C-alpha positions in Angstrom: 0.0 0.0 0.0 1.2 3.6 -0.7 2.5 5.5 2.2 0.6 8.5 3.6 2.7 11.2 1.8 2.2 9.5 -1.6 -1.5 9.2 -1.0 -1.8 12.9 -0.1 0.4 14.1 -3.0 -1.6 12.0 -5.5 -4.9 13.4 -4.2 -3.6 17.0 -4.4 -2.7 16.6 -8.0 -6.3 15.7 -8.8 -7.7 18.6 -6.9 -6.2 21.5 -8.8 -9.5 22.5 -10.4 -11.4 22.2 -7.1 -8.8 24.3 -5.2 -8.9 26.9 -8.0 -12.7 27.3 -7.6 -12.3 27.7 -3.8 -9.7 30.4 -4.4 -12.0 32.3 -6.6 -14.8 32.2 -4.0 -12.2 33.4 -1.4 -11.1 36.3 -3.5 -14.7 37.4 -4.2 -15.6 37.3 -0.5 -12.4 39.0 0.6 -13.1 41.9 -1.7 -16.7 42.1 -0.5 -15.6 42.2 3.2 -12.8 44.8 2.4 -15.3 47.0 0.6 -17.6 46.9 3.6 -14.8 48.1 5.9 -13.9 50.9 3.5 -17.5 52.0 2.9 -18.2 52.2 6.6 -15.0 54.1 7.4 -13.7 51.6 10.0 -11.1 53.4 12.1 -9.0 52.8 15.3 -11.6 54.6 17.4 -14.1 51.9 16.5 -11.9 49.3 18.4 -12.6 50.9 21.7 -15.6 50.2 23.8 -17.7 51.9 26.5 -18.7 50.5 29.9 -21.8 50.1 31.9 -25.0 50.1 29.9 -23.0 50.3 26.6 -24.9 53.4 25.3 -23.5 55.4 22.4 -21.0 52.7 21.4 -19.7 53.9 18.0 -17.7 50.8 17.4 -20.6 48.5 18.0 -22.8 50.6 15.6 -20.2 50.4 12.8 -19.6 46.7 13.4 -23.3 46.1 12.9 -23.2 48.1 9.7 -20.2 46.2 8.3 -21.9 42.9 9.0 -25.1 44.2 7.4 -23.3 45.2 4.2 -21.4 41.9 4.0 -24.5 39.8 4.4 -26.7 42.2 2.3 -29.0 42.9 5.3 -31.1 45.9 6.3 -29.7 45.5 9.8 -27.3 43.2 11.7 -26.9 42.5 15.4 -23.3 41.4 16.3 -22.9 40.8 20.0 -20.4 39.1 22.3 -23.4 38.4 24.6 -24.6 35.5 22.6 -23.4 32.5 24.5 -23.4 30.1 21.5 -24.8 29.6 18.1 -27.8 27.9 19.7 -28.4 30.9 21.9 -28.2 33.2 18.9 -30.8 31.2 17.0 -33.0 30.9 20.1 -33.1 34.7 20.3 -34.1 35.0 16.7 -36.9 32.3 17.2 -38.2 33.6 20.5 -38.1 37.2 19.4 -40.2 36.5 16.3 -42.6 33.9 17.5 -45.3 34.3 20.1 -48.0 32.2 21.6 -50.1 30.6 18.9 -47.6 31.2 16.1 -46.4 28.2 14.1 -42.8 27.2 13.2 -42.1 24.8 10.4 -38.7 23.1 10.0 -38.3 22.4 6.3 -35.4 20.0 6.4 -36.6 17.3 8.8 -35.6 17.2 12.4 -33.1 19.9 13.5 -29.9 19.0 15.3 -30.1 18.0 19.0 -29.5 21.4 20.7 -32.2 23.1 18.6 -34.7 20.3 19.4 -34.4 21.4 23.1 -35.0 25.0 22.1 -38.1 24.0 20.2 -39.3 21.6 22.9 -39.3 18.2 21.1 -36.5 17.0 23.3 -35.2 17.6 26.9 -36.4 17.1 30.4 -39.5 18.7 31.9 -37.9 22.0 32.9 -36.2 22.3 29.5 -39.5 21.7 27.7 -41.3 24.2 29.9 -38.9 26.9 28.8 -39.0 25.9 25.1 -40.9 27.4 22.2 -43.6 24.7 22.5 -43.7 25.3 26.3 -44.5 28.9 25.5 -47.3 28.0 23.2 -45.6 28.1 19.9 -46.9 25.4 17.5 -44.4 23.3 15.7 -44.2 20.9 12.7 -41.5 19.6 10.4 -41.3 18.4 6.8 -39.8 14.9 6.8 -36.8 14.4 4.5 -37.3 12.5 1.2 -35.4 9.2 1.6 -33.7 10.7 4.7 -31.5 12.8 2.5 -33.3 15.5 0.4 -35.8 18.2 0.8 -39.4 17.0 0.0 -40.6 20.0 -2.0 -43.9 18.4 -2.8 -44.7 17.9 0.9 -43.3 21.4 1.8 -45.7 23.0 -0.6 -48.6 21.2 1.0 -47.5 22.1 4.6 -46.9 25.8 4.1 -50.1 27.8 4.4 -51.4 30.9 6.1 -51.0 29.4 9.6 -47.2 29.1 9.3 -45.5 32.1 10.8 -41.8 31.1 10.2 -39.9 28.4 8.4 -36.6 27.2 9.9 -34.1 26.4 7.2 -31.0 24.6 8.7 -28.3 25.1 6.1 -25.8 22.6 7.6 -26.6 18.9 8.2 -25.9 18.8 11.9 -25.4 15.3 13.2 -27.3 13.7 10.3 -26.4 12.1 7.0 -28.7 14.4 4.9 -27.2 16.8 2.5 -26.4 20.3 3.6 -28.4 22.9 1.7 -26.8 24.8 -1.1 -27.7 28.4 -1.8 -29.6 27.3 -4.8 -31.7 24.9 -2.6 -32.3 27.7 -0.1 -33.5 30.0 -2.8 -35.9 27.3 -4.1 -37.3 26.9 -0.6 -37.8 30.6 0.0 -39.5 31.1 -3.3 -41.9 28.2 -2.6 -42.7 29.5 0.9 -43.3 33.1 -0.3 -45.6 31.9 -3.1 -47.7 30.0 -0.5 -47.5 32.6 2.3 -45.8 36.0 1.5 -45.9 37.0 5.2 -44.0 33.9 6.4 -40.5 34.6 7.8 -37.8 32.5 6.1 -35.1 32.1 8.8 -31.8 30.4 7.9 -29.5 28.8 10.4 -26.4 29.9 8.6 -23.9 28.1 10.9 -20.9 26.6 9.1 -21.9 28.2 5.8 -20.6 31.7 5.8 -18.2 32.5 2.9 -18.3 29.0 1.5 -20.1 30.4 -1.5 -20.3 33.8 -3.2 -23.8 34.4 -2.1 -25.4 34.3 1.4 -29.0 33.3 2.1 -30.4 36.9 2.4 -29.4 37.4 -1.3 -31.7 34.6 -2.4 -34.9 35.3 -0.5 -34.3 34.6 3.2 -35.6 37.2 5.6 -33.3 36.4 8.6 -30.1 34.6 9.2 -28.0 33.8 12.3 -24.7 32.2 13.2 -21.9 31.9 15.7 -18.7 34.1 15.8 -16.6 31.1 16.9 -17.4 29.5 13.6 -16.8 30.9 10.1 -17.3 34.6 10.4 -15.0 35.0 13.4 -12.0 33.9 11.4 -10.7 31.8 14.3 -9.8 34.6 16.6 -13.1 35.9 18.0 -13.6 34.7 21.6 -17.4 34.4 21.8 -20.6 35.8 20.4 -22.9 35.5 17.4 -24.7 37.6 14.8 -28.2 37.9 13.5 -28.9 39.8 10.2 -31.8 40.4 7.9 -34.9 42.6 7.8 -34.7 45.4 10.4 -37.9 44.5 12.1 -37.0 40.8 12.6 -33.5 41.7 13.8 -34.7 44.2 16.3 -37.2 41.7 17.7 -34.3 39.3 18.2 -32.4 42.1 19.9 -35.2 42.7 22.3 -35.1 39.0 23.2 -31.3 39.2 23.8 -31.6 42.3 26.1 -35.0 43.6 27.1 -38.0 45.5 25.7 -37.0 49.2 25.5 -33.3 48.3 25.2 -33.1 46.1 22.1 -29.9 46.8 20.1 -29.1 50.1 21.8 -27.4 48.6 24.9 -24.8 46.1 25.9 -21.1 46.9 26.6 -18.8 44.9 24.3 -15.9 44.4 26.8 -13.1 45.5 24.4 -13.9 42.8 21.8 -14.5 45.1 18.8 -11.1 44.8 17.3 -11.1 41.0 17.4 -14.5 40.8 15.8 -13.6 43.3 13.1 -10.3 41.5 12.4 -11.8 38.1 12.6 -14.4 39.0 10.0 -11.6 40.4 7.7 -9.7 37.1 8.0 -12.7 34.9 7.6 -12.8 34.4 3.8 -9.3 33.1 3.8 -9.6 31.0 6.9 -12.9 29.4 5.5 -11.2 28.8 2.2 -8.4 26.8 3.8 -10.9 24.8 5.9 -12.9 24.0 2.7 -9.7 22.9 1.0 -8.9 20.6 3.9 -12.4 19.1 3.7 -12.1 18.5 0.0 -8.7 16.8 0.5 -10.2 14.6 3.3 -13.1 13.7 1.0 -10.8 12.6 -1.8 -8.5 10.6 0.5 -11.2 8.7 2.4 -12.9 7.8 -0.8 -9.6 6.5 -2.1 -9.0 4.2 0.9 -12.6 2.8 1.0 -14.6 4.9 3.5 -17.8 6.6 2.5 -17.2 10.3 2.8 -19.7 13.2 1.9 -19.9 15.5 0.3 -17.7 14.1 -2.5 -14.5 16.0 -3.4 -16.0 17.4 -6.6 -19.4 18.3 -5.3 -20.5 21.9 -4.8 -19.8 23.0 -1.2 -22.2 24.9 1.1 -20.5 24.4 4.5 -17.2 23.4 6.0 -18.3 20.0 7.4 -17.0 16.7 6.0 -18.8 13.5 7.0 -16.7 10.3 7.2 -18.7 7.2 7.9 -16.6 4.6 9.7 -19.2 2.0 10.4 -17.9 1.1 13.8 -17.1 2.9 17.0 -13.5 1.9 17.2 -12.5 3.7 14.0 -14.6 6.8 14.9 -12.8 7.0 18.2 -9.4 6.5 16.6 -9.9 9.3 14.1 -11.0 11.7 16.8 -8.1 10.8 19.0 -5.7 11.4 16.1 -7.2 14.9 15.5 -6.9 15.6 19.2 -3.3 14.4 19.4 -2.4 16.9 16.6 -4.1 19.9 18.2 -2.1 22.9 19.2 -3.9 23.1 22.5 -4.4 20.0 24.8 -2.7 17.7 22.2 -1.8 15.4 25.1 -5.4 14.8 26.1 -7.3 11.6 25.0 -10.9 12.2 24.1 -13.5 9.7 25.3 -17.2 9.5 24.6 -19.4 11.2 27.1 -22.9 12.7 27.5 -23.0 16.4 26.7 -25.9 18.8 27.5 -28.2 19.1 24.5 -27.3 15.7 23.0 -29.2 12.4 23.5 -26.3 10.0 22.7 -22.8 10.0 24.0 -20.6 12.2 21.8 -16.8 12.0 21.3 -15.3 15.4 20.6 -11.8 16.2 19.5 -10.4 19.7 19.1 -7.7 21.3 21.0 -8.7 24.8 20.0 -7.5 28.3 21.1 -11.1 29.2 21.6 -13.2 26.7 23.5 -15.7 25.0 21.2 -14.5 26.8 18.1 -15.4 24.8 15.0 -13.6 26.9 12.5 -10.5 25.5 14.1 -9.7 21.9 13.2 -12.0 19.6 15.1 -13.9 16.3 14.7 -16.8 14.9 16.7 -19.6 12.5 16.3 -22.4 10.8 18.3 -21.8 7.2 19.4 -24.6 5.8 17.3 -24.7 3.8 14.1 -23.4 4.4 11.4 -20.6 6.0 13.5 -20.0 9.2 11.5 -17.2 11.6 12.2 -18.0 15.2 11.5 -14.8 16.9 10.6 -14.7 20.7 10.3 -12.5 23.7 10.3 -8.8 24.2 10.1 -7.2 27.6 10.5 -4.9 26.7 7.7 -4.8 23.9 5.1 -1.4 22.6 6.2 -2.8 21.7 9.7 -5.6 19.6 8.1 -3.1 17.9 5.8 -0.8 17.0 8.8 -3.7 15.4 10.7 -4.8 13.4 7.7 -1.2 12.2 7.1 -1.0 10.9 10.7 -4.3 9.1 10.5 -3.3 7.4 7.3 0.0 6.3 8.9 -2.1 4.5 11.6 -4.5 2.7 9.2 -2.2 2.1 6.3 0.4 0.0 8.1 
């Protein structure tokens, strides 16, 4: 059998065209981000913050405007106060849904942590605090063959009673396909044809800057995501963003803070510069992560593992599925990733129960920012078919090193 270096070099030679496409997307997005900085006159004074209530924070105001321009939104809310991506999405949902309103998930069952927010999973107290516990109605469109959007059923289920549709761009812990921008556009058009007043809300986590368009450009009304994923460029320490139509964003802001405060308050604890800089770096960091995922896809297919998406498929997020078929290989892969992490590389990950997840999960990722998934990491629930979800990589070289080490272990 070929050694790991030969396998990787051979794979890279066949990926020239794919990598060139990724570079084109990177350059387009980098110019778009740069222009937003220039147009909004970002200056050193915007890196400083205020204290207390956080009133009259010029840096925060400009930060919101830069994000709004980048994502083609009427308004953006970029805050360090969002505890996670799930918290960010929860604010958007609770802010725009009230008792008696109906939420429809268009891509089957959302990932585990969102099920607890909605109220279809969790203990009694969790369900009581959920959307359903607060009187919001919920339904979901089952996937077609467990992989694709069922547009025929979606058309039947969207009517005047549906207040909001939840469009989860990334696959989460599932084997369905992540949703391309083209698919999101098709969903939004169908929803608006059936109910023009329905809010199309896209969970944009893992998808920012993977394509040249974002969901708001193809019909979505609202998007949200985490700053310790793609748009933070690997250096932002915490937070999230919500962007879209001004009314819907401000409703989410009221949920984050309080009625009467909305987006006007909240001290940012001297995090402005990191968020500005992280956004500026994001297109290049995301491009390297996507290249790493494409390389992994090619290599795992070559050595006999089912890996999706395929190396030559259109990408819509940074996640690469690798189906190992047994728990031992899943654990070995995650331990390899952990052993080659810049932080906590000496730690051995083991499966354990994590809040928000029904099954034990093994997580690997010695990251500079805890939980950052734009940094190289891999995780997966300990349930058949034992899929590793690899994502991130602050640079392509790091992903390549990790793949080489894993190949050394299995290609003996």
